[in-house]
C-alpha positions in Angstrom: 56.8 257.8 70.9 60.3 257.0 72.2 59.2 257.7 75.8 56.2 255.3 75.4 58.5 252.6 74.1 60.9 253.2 77.0 58.1 253.0 79.6 56.8 249.8 78.0 60.3 248.3 78.2 60.7 249.1 81.9 57.3 247.6 82.7 58.1 244.5 80.7 61.5 244.1 82.4 60.0 244.5 85.9 57.4 241.8 85.1 60.1 239.4 83.9 62.0 240.0 87.1 59.0 239.3 89.2 58.3 236.1 87.4 61.9 235.0 87.7 61.8 235.7 91.5 58.6 233.6 91.9 60.2 230.7 90.1 63.3 230.8 92.2 61.2 230.8 95.4 59.4 227.6 94.3 62.5 225.6 93.3 65.5 225.4 91.2 63.9 223.5 88.3 63.8 226.6 86.1 66.7 229.0 86.1 65.2 231.8 84.0 62.1 232.4 81.9 62.2 231.3 78.2 61.5 234.9 77.2 64.4 236.4 79.1 66.3 237.3 76.0 66.2 236.6 72.3 69.9 235.7 72.1 69.7 233.1 74.9 66.6 231.5 73.4 68.4 231.0 70.1 71.4 229.3 71.7 69.9 227.3 74.6 66.3 226.3 75.6 65.4 226.6 79.2 63.9 223.3 80.6 60.2 223.3 81.3 59.1 223.0 84.9 58.5 219.4 85.9 55.5 218.1 88.0 57.5 218.4 91.3 58.0 222.1 90.7 54.4 222.6 89.6 53.2 220.9 92.8 55.4 223.1 94.9 54.1 226.2 93.2 50.5 225.0 93.8 51.2 224.4 97.5 52.6 227.9 97.8 49.5 229.4 96.2 47.2 227.3 98.4 49.0 228.4 101.5 48.7 232.1 100.5 44.9 231.7 99.8 44.5 229.8 103.1 46.0 232.6 105.0 43.3 234.9 103.7 40.6 232.9 105.4 39.5 233.4 109.1 41.5 231.2 111.5 38.3 229.1 112.0 38.4 228.1 108.4 42.1 227.6 107.8 43.0 224.2 106.6 39.6 223.5 105.2 39.5 225.9 102.3 38.0 223.3 100.0 35.0 223.1 102.4 34.2 226.8 102.0 31.4 226.7 99.4 30.3 230.3 99.4 31.0 233.7 100.8 28.2 233.2 103.3 30.5 230.8 105.2 33.0 233.5 105.8 30.2 236.0 106.7 28.9 233.5 109.3 32.3 233.3 110.9 32.5 237.1 111.1 29.0 237.3 112.6 29.9 234.7 115.2 32.9 236.8 116.2 30.8 239.9 116.6 28.3 238.1 118.8 31.0 236.6 121.0 32.6 240.1 121.4 29.2 241.5 122.3 28.6 238.8 124.9 32.1 239.4 126.4 31.4 243.1 126.6 34.0 244.3 124.1 31.6 246.9 122.7 30.9 248.5 126.1 32.4 251.8 127.1 33.6 252.6 123.6 34.8 256.2 122.9 31.9 258.4 122.0 29.2 256.1 123.5 26.0 258.0 124.1 27.1 261.0 122.0 25.5 262.0 118.8 27.2 261.0 115.6 29.1 263.5 113.6 27.4 263.5 110.2 29.1 266.6 108.9 31.4 264.5 106.8 31.2 261.2 105.1 34.5 259.2 105.4 33.4 256.8 102.6 32.5 259.5 100.0 34.8 261.0 97.5 36.3 264.2 99.0 35.1 266.3 96.1 31.5 264.9 96.2 31.5 265.3 100.0 32.4 268.9 99.8 29.7 269.5 97.1 27.0 267.7 99.3 27.9 269.9 102.3 27.6 273.1 100.2 24.1 271.9 99.0 23.1 271.0 102.5 24.0 274.4 103.9 21.9 276.0 101.2 19.0 273.6 101.9 19.3 272.0 98.5 19.5 268.3 97.5 21.6 266.7 94.8 19.9 266.4 91.4 19.6 262.6 91.7 17.8 262.9 95.0 15.2 265.3 93.5 14.9 263.1 90.4 14.4 260.0 92.6 11.5 261.7 94.4 10.0 262.7 91.1 10.3 259.2 89.6 8.7 257.5 92.6 5.8 260.0 92.6 5.2 259.4 88.9 5.4 255.6 89.4 2.8 255.7 92.2 0.4 257.8 90.1 1.0 255.6 87.0 0.2 252.4 88.9 -3.0 253.9 90.3 -4.0 254.8 86.8 -3.2 251.3 85.5 -5.3 249.8 88.3 -8.2 252.0 87.3 -7.8 251.2 83.6 -7.9 247.5 84.3 -11.4 247.9 85.7 -12.5 248.8 82.2 -11.1 245.6 80.8 -12.7 243.5 83.5 -16.0 245.3 83.0 -15.9 244.4 79.3 -15.3 247.9 78.0 -12.4 246.9 75.7 -12.4 250.1 73.6 -11.8 252.2 76.8 -9.2 249.8 78.0 -7.3 250.0 74.7 -7.4 253.8 74.8 -6.2 253.9 78.4 -3.5 251.3 77.8 -2.0 253.2 74.9 -1.8 256.3 77.0 -0.3 254.4 79.9 2.4 252.9 77.7 3.4 256.3 76.5 3.7 257.5 80.1 5.6 254.3 80.9 8.2 255.2 78.3 8.5 258.7 79.7 9.1 257.3 83.2 11.7 254.8 81.9 13.5 257.7 80.2 13.8 259.5 83.6 15.0 256.2 85.2 17.7 255.9 82.5 18.9 259.5 83.2 18.7 258.9 86.9 20.9 255.8 86.7 23.6 257.9 84.8 24.0 260.4 87.6 23.2 258.5 90.8 26.1 257.1 92.9 27.0 253.5 92.3 24.7 251.0 94.0 21.6 253.2 94.0 20.4 252.5 90.4 16.7 251.7 89.7 15.1 249.1 87.5 12.9 250.3 84.6 9.3 249.4 84.6 8.0 246.6 82.4 4.4 246.6 81.1 3.9 242.8 81.5 5.4 242.7 85.0 3.2 245.5 86.1 0.1 243.7 84.9 1.3 240.5 86.6 1.8 242.4 89.8 -1.7 243.7 89.8 -3.1 240.3 89.0 -1.2 238.7 91.9 -2.4 241.5 94.2 -6.0 240.8 93.4 -5.5 237.0 94.0 -4.0 237.7 97.4 -6.9 239.9 98.3 
């Protein structure tokens, strides 16, 4: 307990020091934070920052944010409406570099890529994937992805066949098939839920919705 209190005190003191340094950089309007010590707060009250100091602090923050932008957009930060504006600048730079031949004669040009390791993967996961690859095995989420996609294709074909009963006026057969299909749909979504728990981030799948699948088939028939 004592060690936790000591660590908390060190963290609090460091944050107070950082705040005091930032205020001194902006100006001399505030000598020290109001929470610097309980004894000083009881005897004297530190003056609040005036509008001049606030404006200087805002200008420092604006300058820092402006430096984060590409040189083509500096000085017009308020005109940047979306991230696509920055992406467009990056793409322009790439095209200009390609036109000027900066991508020619790069090291390794014409040679096969070394795919034995993935520099963007977690080292532990990369080692596991290489062991699986040597033994001609795939990660569980890869196999489950194949299984789910196969079941979805079969389920959609069955739904399309069942819709023919409804369009043909055989409502009892349609009701029977639809109940069976809804049961299969829940089973597929259970696998999708399990898949999303084990798959790497960014590869998650959406669950199937009964109404959306019916709308998809209706739109498909209209287009045909």
